[in-house]
C-alpha positions as MATLAB code, in Angstrom:
seq = 'XXXXXXXXXXXXXXXXXXXXXXXXXXXXXXXXXXXXXXXXXXXXXXXXXXXXXXXXXXXXXXXXXXXXX';
ca = [
      96.455   98.013   86.988;
      99.602   96.817   88.784;
      98.381   93.238   88.520;
      98.161   93.579   84.731;
     101.555   95.265   84.504;
     103.091   92.448   86.544;
     101.476   89.855   84.295;
     102.961   91.566   81.227;
     106.339   91.590   82.991;
     106.020   87.838   83.617;
     105.241   87.994   87.322;
     102.276   88.126   89.686;
     101.253   88.986   93.219;
     101.533   85.279   94.041;
     105.085   85.069   92.692;
     106.147   88.092   94.719;
     104.443   86.648   97.797;
     106.347   83.365   97.398;
     109.647   85.229   97.056;
     108.963   87.224  100.217;
     107.359   84.331  102.147;
     104.135   86.261  102.678;
     100.540   85.890  101.517;
      99.383   87.108   98.090;
      96.684   89.135   99.839;
      99.417   91.141  101.605;
     100.907   92.049   98.234;
      97.460   92.949   96.929;
      96.652   95.161   99.936;
      99.922   97.070   99.549;
      99.425   97.493   95.792;
      95.969   98.969   96.401;
      97.195  101.348   99.088;
      95.308   99.729  101.959;
      98.579   98.874  103.702;
     102.156  100.041  103.456;
     105.252   97.921  103.286;
     108.555   99.151  101.912;
     109.664   95.564  101.321;
     106.606   94.733   99.205;
     106.649   98.056   97.372;
     110.305   97.527   96.456;
     109.617   93.990   95.234;
     106.748   95.136   93.002;
     108.795   98.034   91.643;
     111.800   95.784   90.978;
     109.631   93.390   88.937;
     108.354   96.338   86.903;
     111.797   97.866   86.413;
     110.979  101.062   88.256;
     111.033  102.556   91.750;
     108.414  102.641   94.503;
     108.478  106.436   94.251;
     107.428  106.234   90.598;
     104.615  103.769   91.299;
     103.235  105.492   94.410;
     104.274  109.157   94.215;
     101.789  110.270   96.873;
     103.365  107.886   99.382;
     106.782  109.417   98.790;
     106.100  113.148   98.677;
     109.055  115.215   99.730;
     108.635  117.789  102.419;
     108.986  121.301  101.128;
     111.219  123.469  103.255;
     109.050  126.419  104.152;
     111.097  129.039  105.947;
     109.571  132.327  106.995;
     110.593  135.344  104.931;
];
């Protein structure tokens, strides 16, 4: 799904990989959730005009402050 969205936005995993001097497979692994990289997540989000938190909400869940009553 992210691959298609990037294509529509005029980019690709390969283009992001070239910009970051990494392999396209690294970008793919991060996009699929098999690895984590803030740098790659930010680059993908930037190309899509959004934030990493919006693309991967489960990776950025906020801790709920649970204080005893």
